[in-house]
C-alpha positions in Angstrom: 30.8 5.3 1.8 31.6 6.6 -1.7 30.4 9.1 -4.3 27.3 7.1 -5.0 26.1 9.7 -2.5 26.2 12.8 -4.6 26.4 15.1 -1.5 29.3 13.3 0.2 32.3 15.3 1.4 35.8 14.1 2.5 38.3 15.8 4.8 42.0 15.9 4.3 42.3 12.4 6.0 39.9 10.9 3.5 37.2 10.5 6.1 33.7 11.4 4.9 31.1 13.7 6.5 28.8 10.7 7.3 31.4 9.1 9.6 32.5 12.4 11.3 28.9 13.4 11.9 28.0 9.9 13.2 31.0 9.9 15.6 30.1 13.4 16.9 26.5 12.4 17.5 27.4 9.1 19.0 29.8 10.7 21.4 26.8 12.0 23.2 25.0 8.7 23.2 27.8 6.1 23.8 27.1 3.2 26.2 29.0 4.3 29.3 28.4 1.3 31.6 26.8 2.2 34.9 25.9 5.7 33.8 24.0 4.4 30.8 22.5 1.5 32.8 21.1 4.1 35.2 19.6 6.2 32.3 18.1 3.0 30.9 16.5 2.1 34.3 15.1 5.7 34.5 13.7 5.3 31.0 11.9 2.1 31.9 10.5 3.6 35.0 9.3 6.6 33.1 7.5 4.4 30.5 5.8 2.4 33.4 4.7 5.7 35.0 3.1 7.0 31.8 1.4 3.6 31.4 -0.3 3.6 34.8 -4.1 3.1 34.6 -3.8 1.9 31.0 -3.8 -1.5 29.4 -0.3 -1.1 27.9 2.9 0.7 28.8 4.2 0.9 25.2 3.6 0.1 21.6 6.4 -1.8 19.8 6.5 -1.9 16.0 7.1 -5.5 14.8 8.4 -6.4 11.3 9.7 -9.8 12.1 13.2 -8.4 11.5 16.2 -8.5 13.9 16.0 -5.0 15.4 12.3 -4.8 16.1 12.2 -8.4 17.5 15.1 -7.7 19.8 13.6 -4.4 21.0 10.4 -6.3 21.8 12.4 -8.9 23.8 14.2 -6.1 25.8 10.9 -4.3 26.5 9.3 -7.5 27.8 12.4 -8.5 29.8 12.2 -5.1 31.6 8.6 -5.8 32.6 6.8 -3.5 30.2 3.3 -4.3 29.1 3.8 -4.4 25.4 1.3 -4.1 22.5 3.0 -5.3 19.3 1.8 -3.6 16.1 2.6 -4.8 12.6 1.9 -3.0 9.4 0.7 -5.5 6.9 1.4 -4.1 3.5 1.1 -7.4 1.7 4.8 -8.1 1.2 5.7 -10.1 4.4 8.0 -13.0 3.9 6.8 -16.3 5.4 9.7 -16.1 7.9 8.7 -12.6 9.0 5.1 -13.7 9.6 6.3 -16.7 11.7 8.7 -14.6 13.6 6.0 -12.1 14.6 3.7 -15.0 15.7 6.4 -16.6 17.8 7.3 -13.2 19.4 3.7 -12.7 20.4 3.2 -16.3 21.6 6.5 -16.8 23.5 6.8 -13.4 25.0 3.1 -13.4 25.8 2.4 -10.0 24.3 -0.8 -8.8 22.7 -0.5 -8.1 19.0 -2.5 -6.1 16.4 -2.0 -6.0 12.6 -2.7 -2.8 10.7 -3.8 -4.0 7.2 -3.5 -1.6 4.3 -6.0 -1.4 1.4 -4.0 -3.4 -1.1 -5.5 -2.0 -4.3 -4.8 1.6 -3.1 -1.4 0.8 -1.7 -0.1 -0.9 -4.9 -1.0 2.1 -7.0 1.0 4.3 -4.6 4.0 2.0 -4.9 3.7 1.9 -8.7 3.7 5.7 -8.7 7.0 5.9 -6.8 8.5 3.2 -9.1 7.5 5.2 -12.2 8.9 8.4 -10.6 12.2 6.5 -10.7 13.4 7.8 -7.4 15.4 6.0 -4.7 12.5 6.4 -2.3 10.6 3.4 -3.7 9.8 2.2 -0.2 8.6 5.6 1.2 4.9 4.6 1.1 5.6 1.8 3.6 7.7 4.1 5.8 4.9 6.6 6.0 2.3 4.0 6.7 4.3 2.4 9.5 4.7 5.8 11.3 1.0 6.5 10.9 -0.2 3.1 12.0 2.0 3.1 15.1 0.8 6.6 16.2 -2.8 5.8 15.5 -2.7 2.6 17.6 -0.8 4.3 20.4 -3.3 7.1 20.5 -6.2 4.6 20.5 -4.9 3.1 23.7 -3.6 6.3 25.3 0.0 5.0 25.1 2.8 7.6 25.3 5.8 5.6 24.1 6.4 3.9 20.8 9.4 1.7 21.0 11.4 1.5 17.8 14.1 -0.9 16.8 16.0 2.0 15.3 19.6 2.3 16.6 22.9 4.0 16.1 24.9 0.7 15.9 23.4 -0.4 12.5 21.5 2.6 11.2 23.4 5.7 12.2 24.5 6.4 8.6 22.1 6.9 5.7 22.6 9.7 3.2 19.6 12.0 2.7 20.0 11.6 -1.1 19.5 7.9 -0.8 16.2 8.1 1.1 14.7 11.6 1.4 12.3 12.5 4.2 9.3 10.2 4.1 7.2 12.8 5.9 7.4 15.4 3.1 3.8 15.2 2.0 4.3 17.8 -0.8 6.8 15.3 -2.4 4.6 12.3 -1.7 1.4 13.8 -3.1 3.2 15.2 -6.2 4.5 11.8 -7.1 1.2 10.1 -6.5 -0.7 12.7 -8.5 1.8 12.8 -11.4 2.5 9.1 -11.7 -0.3 7.3 -9.9 -4.0 6.5 -10.4 -7.0 7.3 -8.3 -7.4 9.3 -5.1 -5.8 8.6 -1.7 -8.8 7.6 0.5 -7.8 5.2 3.2 -4.0 5.2 3.0 -2.6 6.4 6.3 -0.4 9.4 5.5 1.9 11.0 8.1 3.4 14.5 7.6 4.8 17.2 9.8 1.4 18.4 11.1 0.4 14.8 12.0 3.7 14.4 13.8 3.3 17.6 15.8 -0.3 16.7 16.7 0.8 13.3 18.2 3.8 14.8 19.9 2.3 17.9 21.5 -1.5 17.1 21.7 -1.3 13.4 22.4 2.1 13.4 24.1 3.5 10.4 22.2 7.2 9.9 22.0 9.4 7.6 19.8 11.8 5.8 22.1 14.9 3.9 21.1 15.8 1.2 23.7 18.6 -0.3 21.7 20.7 2.8 22.1 20.9 2.1 25.8 22.5 -1.3 25.6 25.8 -2.6 24.0 23.9 -3.8 20.9 25.6 -6.5 18.9 23.5 -7.8 16.0 25.2 -11.2 15.8 24.6 -11.8 19.5 21.0 -10.5 19.1 20.3 -13.0 16.3 21.7 -15.9 18.4 19.5 -14.9 21.3 16.4 -14.6 19.1 16.9 -18.0 17.6 17.4 -19.6 21.0 14.8 -17.8 22.9 12.1 -16.9 20.4 12.5 -19.6 17.7 13.3 -16.7 15.3 13.9 -17.6 11.6 16.4 -15.9 9.4 14.9 -14.4 6.2 18.2 -14.2 4.3 19.3 -10.6 4.2 18.9 -7.1 5.5 15.2 -6.1 5.2 14.2 -9.3 3.5 11.5 -9.7 6.1 9.7 -7.8 3.4 10.0 -9.3 -0.1 9.5 -5.9 -1.7 12.0 -4.0 0.5 14.6 -6.7 0.1 14.3 -6.5 -3.7 14.4 -2.7 -3.7 17.6 -2.5 -1.6 19.4 -5.5 -3.1 18.6 -5.0 -6.8 16.5 -2.0 -7.8 18.7 0.6 -6.2 21.9 -1.1 -7.4 20.6 -1.4 -10.9 19.2 2.1 -11.2 21.5 4.2 -9.1 24.6 2.0 -8.4 23.5 2.5 -4.8 24.4 -0.3 -2.4 22.7 0.1 1.0 25.3 -2.2 2.5 27.8 0.7 2.4 25.7 2.7 4.9 25.1 -0.2 7.2 28.8 -1.3 7.1 30.0 2.2 7.6 27.8 2.4 10.8 29.2 -0.9 12.0 32.8 0.3 11.4 32.1 3.4 13.5 31.0 1.3 16.4 33.9 -1.2 16.0 31.6 -4.2 15.2 33.4 -4.7 11.8 36.7 -3.5 10.4 37.0 -1.5 7.2 38.9 -4.4 5.5 36.1 -6.8 6.4 33.5 -4.5 5.1 35.3 -4.1 1.8 35.5 -7.9 1.5 31.7 -8.1 2.1 31.1 -5.5 -0.7 33.0 -7.6 -3.2 30.1 -10.1 -3.1 26.9 -9.2 -5.1 24.1 -7.6 -3.1 21.6 -9.9 -4.7 21.5 -13.5 -5.7 21.5 -13.4 -9.5 19.7 -16.7 -10.0 16.7 -15.5 -7.9 16.3 -12.0 -9.4 14.1 -13.1 -12.3 11.8 -15.0 -10.0 11.6 -12.0 -7.7 10.7 -9.7 -10.6 8.0 -12.1 -11.8 6.5 -12.3 -8.3 6.6 -8.5 -7.7 5.3 -7.5 -11.1 2.4 -10.0 -10.9 1.5 -8.8 -7.4 1.6 -5.1 -8.6 -0.7 -6.0 -11.5 1.7 -5.2 -14.3 3.4 -7.3 -16.9 7.0 -8.5 -16.4 8.0 -6.5 -19.5 6.5 -3.3 -18.1 8.1 -3.9 -14.7 11.5 -4.3 -16.3 11.0 -1.2 -18.4 10.2 0.8 -15.2 13.4 -0.5 -13.7 15.4 0.6 -16.8 14.1 4.1 -16.6 16.7 6.8 -15.8 17.0 7.5 -12.1 15.8 10.8 -10.6 16.6 12.4 -7.3 14.1 14.0 -4.9 15.4 17.5 -5.8 14.0 17.1 -9.3 10.4 17.1 -8.0 8.5 19.6 -5.9 9.2 19.2 -2.2 9.2 21.1 1.1 12.9 20.4 2.0 13.8 24.0 2.9 10.7 24.6 4.9 10.8 21.3 6.7 14.6 21.7 7.3 13.9 25.0 9.0 11.0 23.7 11.1 12.9 20.6 12.3 16.1 22.5 13.0 14.0 24.9 15.2 12.2 22.0 16.8 15.5 20.3 17.7 16.9 23.5 19.3 13.7 24.1 21.3 13.0 20.5 22.2 16.2 18.6 22.3 16.1 14.8 22.6 16.0 14.1 26.3 18.7 12.1 28.0 16.2 9.2 28.1 16.4 8.7 24.3 12.9 9.9 23.4 11.7 12.5 20.9 
């Protein structure tokens, strides 16, 4: 990590706050062999108990990417009755679509696709692009959370299994991707820079989250934190067992997300998401710092394909290539420059964490 995170701090040994915070948190969640295996067994049993009398034990969000695919594999291996749910926002790569179909077919899991209203969704995406903030993908993040909880509630499922994990996603500066659940921020950007009213788009704010947690009893559960998760070994297994296809880069299962992280953020903010991923991997000893620095010497995008990607995305969003390029060239802004509920939400979530700490079984 470096000062492309404006809030970064370094101690007298040159170690940043992200790594020290990560290592402190992870010290409570390290894989500890037999002890963690027992906790994992208890978690699986708990999920099965809450699923008794229902069609499914859990909902698993599927993107066609590595983490969610592997989480689905682990869930099915442990005998859980899985319902796969995919948010279709119109940006799936061909490889991701094929991966999801193969997972459902080979693992023998039921699967539902939650399809967004494209005309409404693209206007929301354009609003965030015109706001010129790093959170260009927040509309998708919000919709995924909402879709997963809606489907879980429909079937009375109490556990949503996420592919999120400490090993590859433990570090991400707040300034790089502010809280997707801040609806004050979300609505301001849409009203200021967007068109039309939000009618069918599935929003998901603090109140929705508390409703699903406390009224519906739905928990987010992170299976991959209970196993010695190695992404390279996971990819090998997925290819061999599930005929999984590689889509070329982190988050390129979505053509839009891949472009945002590999080009848009680098161009507008000099912000390379690989720094956060590699820092997480350094902290769990899956890559060395020297290896990470070598990786960062290579461009985050393939220059020869950027123009094609911009042509494809601008056409799909319904704007000219020239207008799309002009949006990318706009000066960048940070979430703090727009109305938001950061202070209030910070207080609420801090209080929530103190009162309802994450249980030892890895659920919130």
